[in-house]
mmCIF file of the C-alpha atoms, coordinates in Angstrom:
data_MODEL
# 
_entry.id   MODEL 
# 
loop_
_atom_site.group_PDB 
_atom_site.id 
_atom_site.type_symbol 
_atom_site.label_atom_id 
_atom_site.label_alt_id 
_atom_site.label_comp_id 
_atom_site.label_asym_id 
_atom_site.label_entity_id 
_atom_site.label_seq_id 
_atom_site.pdbx_PDB_ins_code 
_atom_site.Cartn_x 
_atom_site.Cartn_y 
_atom_site.Cartn_z 
_atom_site.occupancy 
_atom_site.B_iso_or_equiv 
_atom_site.pdbx_formal_charge 
_atom_site.auth_seq_id 
_atom_site.auth_comp_id 
_atom_site.auth_asym_id 
_atom_site.auth_atom_id 
_atom_site.pdbx_PDB_model_num 
ATOM 1  C CA . MET A 1 1  ? 105.943 118.976 85.234  1.00 0.00 ? 1  MET A CA 1 
ATOM 2  C CA . HIS A 1 2  ? 105.722 121.069 88.421  1.00 0.00 ? 2  HIS A CA 1 
ATOM 3  C CA . VAL A 1 3  ? 107.612 119.753 91.472  1.00 0.00 ? 3  VAL A CA 1 
ATOM 4  C CA . TYR A 1 4  ? 104.407 119.411 93.500  1.00 0.00 ? 4  TYR A CA 1 
ATOM 5  C CA . GLU A 1 5  ? 102.869 117.278 90.747  1.00 0.00 ? 5  GLU A CA 1 
ATOM 6  C CA . VAL A 1 6  ? 105.808 114.846 90.746  1.00 0.00 ? 6  VAL A CA 1 
ATOM 7  C CA . ILE A 1 7  ? 105.482 113.729 94.384  1.00 0.00 ? 7  ILE A CA 1 
ATOM 8  C CA . ARG A 1 8  ? 101.983 112.557 95.244  1.00 0.00 ? 8  ARG A CA 1 
ATOM 9  C CA . ARG A 1 9  ? 102.383 111.510 98.885  1.00 0.00 ? 9  ARG A CA 1 
ATOM 10 C CA . PRO A 1 10 ? 104.840 109.919 101.287 1.00 0.00 ? 10 PRO A CA 1 
ATOM 11 C CA . LEU A 1 11 ? 104.371 106.214 101.972 1.00 0.00 ? 11 LEU A CA 1 
ATOM 12 C CA . VAL A 1 12 ? 104.376 105.399 105.675 1.00 0.00 ? 12 VAL A CA 1 
ATOM 13 C CA . THR A 1 13 ? 104.656 101.650 106.237 1.00 0.00 ? 13 THR A CA 1 
ATOM 14 C CA . GLU A 1 14 ? 106.729 99.470  108.545 1.00 0.00 ? 14 GLU A CA 1 
ATOM 15 C CA . LYS A 1 15 ? 109.320 98.933  105.843 1.00 0.00 ? 15 LYS A CA 1 
ATOM 16 C CA . SER A 1 16 ? 109.532 102.631 104.905 1.00 0.00 ? 16 SER A CA 1 
ATOM 17 C CA . THR A 1 17 ? 109.917 103.553 108.580 1.00 0.00 ? 17 THR A CA 1 
ATOM 18 C CA . ARG A 1 18 ? 112.898 101.188 108.875 1.00 0.00 ? 18 ARG A CA 1 
ATOM 19 C CA . LEU A 1 19 ? 114.373 102.624 105.677 1.00 0.00 ? 19 LEU A CA 1 
ATOM 20 C CA . GLY A 1 20 ? 113.971 106.130 107.138 1.00 0.00 ? 20 GLY A CA 1 
ATOM 21 C CA . GLU A 1 21 ? 116.447 105.224 109.862 1.00 0.00 ? 21 GLU A CA 1 
ATOM 22 C CA . LEU A 1 22 ? 118.981 104.524 107.086 1.00 0.00 ? 22 LEU A CA 1 
ATOM 23 C CA . GLY A 1 23 ? 118.370 107.870 105.363 1.00 0.00 ? 23 GLY A CA 1 
ATOM 24 C CA . LYS A 1 24 ? 116.019 106.465 102.693 1.00 0.00 ? 24 LYS A CA 1 
ATOM 25 C CA . TYR A 1 25 ? 112.505 107.824 102.191 1.00 0.00 ? 25 TYR A CA 1 
ATOM 26 C CA . VAL A 1 26 ? 109.640 106.359 100.151 1.00 0.00 ? 26 VAL A CA 1 
ATOM 27 C CA . PHE A 1 27 ? 107.151 108.365 98.071  1.00 0.00 ? 27 PHE A CA 1 
ATOM 28 C CA . GLU A 1 28 ? 104.330 107.656 95.655  1.00 0.00 ? 28 GLU A CA 1 
ATOM 29 C CA . VAL A 1 29 ? 105.162 109.629 92.521  1.00 0.00 ? 29 VAL A CA 1 
ATOM 30 C CA . ASP A 1 30 ? 103.556 110.432 89.178  1.00 0.00 ? 30 ASP A CA 1 
ATOM 31 C CA . ARG A 1 31 ? 103.815 107.540 86.716  1.00 0.00 ? 31 ARG A CA 1 
ATOM 32 C CA . ARG A 1 32 ? 105.429 109.781 84.093  1.00 0.00 ? 32 ARG A CA 1 
ATOM 33 C CA . ALA A 1 33 ? 108.120 111.167 86.445  1.00 0.00 ? 33 ALA A CA 1 
ATOM 34 C CA . THR A 1 34 ? 111.772 110.384 85.741  1.00 0.00 ? 34 THR A CA 1 
ATOM 35 C CA . LYS A 1 35 ? 114.526 109.866 88.310  1.00 0.00 ? 35 LYS A CA 1 
ATOM 36 C CA . ALA A 1 36 ? 115.929 113.322 87.564  1.00 0.00 ? 36 ALA A CA 1 
ATOM 37 C CA . GLU A 1 37 ? 112.536 114.985 88.096  1.00 0.00 ? 37 GLU A CA 1 
ATOM 38 C CA . ILE A 1 38 ? 112.008 113.105 91.363  1.00 0.00 ? 38 ILE A CA 1 
ATOM 39 C CA . LYS A 1 39 ? 115.453 114.127 92.604  1.00 0.00 ? 39 LYS A CA 1 
ATOM 40 C CA . GLN A 1 40 ? 114.843 117.774 91.738  1.00 0.00 ? 40 GLN A CA 1 
ATOM 41 C CA . ALA A 1 41 ? 111.387 117.759 93.366  1.00 0.00 ? 41 ALA A CA 1 
ATOM 42 C CA . VAL A 1 42 ? 112.624 116.252 96.659  1.00 0.00 ? 42 VAL A CA 1 
ATOM 43 C CA . GLU A 1 43 ? 115.578 118.649 96.814  1.00 0.00 ? 43 GLU A CA 1 
ATOM 44 C CA . ARG A 1 44 ? 113.385 121.708 96.208  1.00 0.00 ? 44 ARG A CA 1 
ATOM 45 C CA . ILE A 1 45 ? 110.477 120.726 98.475  1.00 0.00 ? 45 ILE A CA 1 
ATOM 46 C CA . PHE A 1 46 ? 112.467 119.466 101.488 1.00 0.00 ? 46 PHE A CA 1 
ATOM 47 C CA . THR A 1 47 ? 115.760 121.413 100.993 1.00 0.00 ? 47 THR A CA 1 
ATOM 48 C CA . VAL A 1 48 ? 117.996 118.338 101.212 1.00 0.00 ? 48 VAL A CA 1 
ATOM 49 C CA . HIS A 1 49 ? 120.652 116.783 98.965  1.00 0.00 ? 49 HIS A CA 1 
ATOM 50 C CA . VAL A 1 50 ? 119.610 113.572 97.218  1.00 0.00 ? 50 VAL A CA 1 
ATOM 51 C CA . ARG A 1 51 ? 122.289 110.955 96.667  1.00 0.00 ? 51 ARG A CA 1 
ATOM 52 C CA . LYS A 1 52 ? 120.295 108.319 94.748  1.00 0.00 ? 52 LYS A CA 1 
ATOM 53 C CA . VAL A 1 53 ? 116.770 107.586 93.493  1.00 0.00 ? 53 VAL A CA 1 
ATOM 54 C CA . ASN A 1 54 ? 115.378 104.080 92.925  1.00 0.00 ? 54 ASN A CA 1 
ATOM 55 C CA . VAL A 1 55 ? 112.054 103.738 91.102  1.00 0.00 ? 55 VAL A CA 1 
ATOM 56 C CA . LEU A 1 56 ? 109.584 100.840 91.046  1.00 0.00 ? 56 LEU A CA 1 
ATOM 57 C CA . ASN A 1 57 ? 106.488 100.448 88.892  1.00 0.00 ? 57 ASN A CA 1 
ATOM 58 C CA . VAL A 1 58 ? 103.815 98.745  90.987  1.00 0.00 ? 58 VAL A CA 1 
ATOM 59 C CA . PRO A 1 59 ? 101.302 96.931  88.741  1.00 0.00 ? 59 PRO A CA 1 
ATOM 60 C CA . GLY A 1 60 ? 97.579  96.908  89.450  1.00 0.00 ? 60 GLY A CA 1 
ATOM 61 C CA . LYS A 1 61 ? 96.210  93.825  91.173  1.00 0.00 ? 61 LYS A CA 1 
ATOM 62 C CA . PRO A 1 62 ? 93.253  91.878  89.796  1.00 0.00 ? 62 PRO A CA 1 
ATOM 63 C CA . ARG A 1 63 ? 90.076  92.419  91.813  1.00 0.00 ? 63 ARG A CA 1 
ATOM 64 C CA . ARG A 1 64 ? 86.506  91.239  91.484  1.00 0.00 ? 64 ARG A CA 1 
ATOM 65 C CA . VAL A 1 65 ? 83.207  92.717  92.645  1.00 0.00 ? 65 VAL A CA 1 
ATOM 66 C CA . ARG A 1 66 ? 80.484  90.133  92.044  1.00 0.00 ? 66 ARG A CA 1 
ATOM 67 C CA . GLN A 1 67 ? 80.621  89.377  88.310  1.00 0.00 ? 67 GLN A CA 1 
ATOM 68 C CA . ASP A 1 68 ? 82.704  92.400  87.318  1.00 0.00 ? 68 ASP A CA 1 
ATOM 69 C CA . ARG A 1 69 ? 86.432  91.869  87.048  1.00 0.00 ? 69 ARG A CA 1 
ATOM 70 C CA . GLY A 1 70 ? 88.993  94.604  86.901  1.00 0.00 ? 70 GLY A CA 1 
ATOM 71 C CA . TYR A 1 71 ? 92.297  95.861  88.243  1.00 0.00 ? 71 TYR A CA 1 
ATOM 72 C CA . THR A 1 72 ? 93.352  98.345  90.874  1.00 0.00 ? 72 THR A CA 1 
ATOM 73 C CA . ALA A 1 73 ? 95.291  101.303 89.538  1.00 0.00 ? 73 ALA A CA 1 
ATOM 74 C CA . ALA A 1 74 ? 98.979  100.833 88.752  1.00 0.00 ? 74 ALA A CA 1 
ATOM 75 C CA . TRP A 1 75 ? 101.306 103.323 90.447  1.00 0.00 ? 75 TRP A CA 1 
ATOM 76 C CA . ARG A 1 76 ? 104.961 104.278 90.808  1.00 0.00 ? 76 ARG A CA 1 
ATOM 77 C CA . LYS A 1 77 ? 107.078 104.215 93.946  1.00 0.00 ? 77 LYS A CA 1 
ATOM 78 C CA . ALA A 1 78 ? 110.347 106.082 94.507  1.00 0.00 ? 78 ALA A CA 1 
ATOM 79 C CA . ILE A 1 79 ? 112.924 105.297 97.201  1.00 0.00 ? 79 ILE A CA 1 
ATOM 80 C CA . VAL A 1 80 ? 115.070 108.395 97.730  1.00 0.00 ? 80 VAL A CA 1 
ATOM 81 C CA . SER A 1 81 ? 118.477 108.125 99.459  1.00 0.00 ? 81 SER A CA 1 
ATOM 82 C CA . LEU A 1 82 ? 119.809 111.298 101.071 1.00 0.00 ? 82 LEU A CA 1 
ATOM 83 C CA . GLN A 1 83 ? 123.365 112.405 101.782 1.00 0.00 ? 83 GLN A CA 1 
ATOM 84 C CA . PRO A 1 84 ? 124.683 111.162 105.160 1.00 0.00 ? 84 PRO A CA 1 
ATOM 85 C CA . GLY A 1 85 ? 123.513 113.284 108.081 1.00 0.00 ? 85 GLY A CA 1 
ATOM 86 C CA . GLU A 1 86 ? 120.433 114.733 106.325 1.00 0.00 ? 86 GLU A CA 1 
ATOM 87 C CA . ARG A 1 87 ? 116.842 114.004 107.312 1.00 0.00 ? 87 ARG A CA 1 
ATOM 88 C CA . ILE A 1 88 ? 113.310 114.840 106.203 1.00 0.00 ? 88 ILE A CA 1 
ATOM 89 C CA . THR A 1 89 ? 111.447 115.990 109.305 1.00 0.00 ? 89 THR A CA 1 
ATOM 90 C CA . LEU A 1 90 ? 108.061 115.136 107.776 1.00 0.00 ? 90 LEU A CA 1 
ATOM 91 C CA . PHE A 1 91 ? 108.633 111.504 108.748 1.00 0.00 ? 91 PHE A CA 1 
ATOM 92 C CA . GLU A 1 92 ? 109.839 112.111 112.315 1.00 0.00 ? 92 GLU A CA 1 
ATOM 93 C CA . GLY A 1 93 ? 107.595 110.685 115.030 1.00 0.00 ? 93 GLY A CA 1 
ATOM 94 C CA . VAL A 1 94 ? 105.305 108.744 112.693 1.00 0.00 ? 94 VAL A CA 1 
# 
């Protein structure tokens, strides 16, 4: 899998902004991506050193539109911890 296919987009929420101050950054990643692939992708795209990767599988939520019932898409979230003193400038000023 190509490094730009592993990371889908950064997640910018209140919680992820607070984590950014601690050197942790949150991304939506491909559901098939492993921790090693996520680490390699972040290091190559942002030229930083990754210390740790935590991964969460977010299940789809049940939704209903009139009579039709279904689920939103399930997705995968990665919380990437960087070495002390390193930052990803993409998140600065958001």
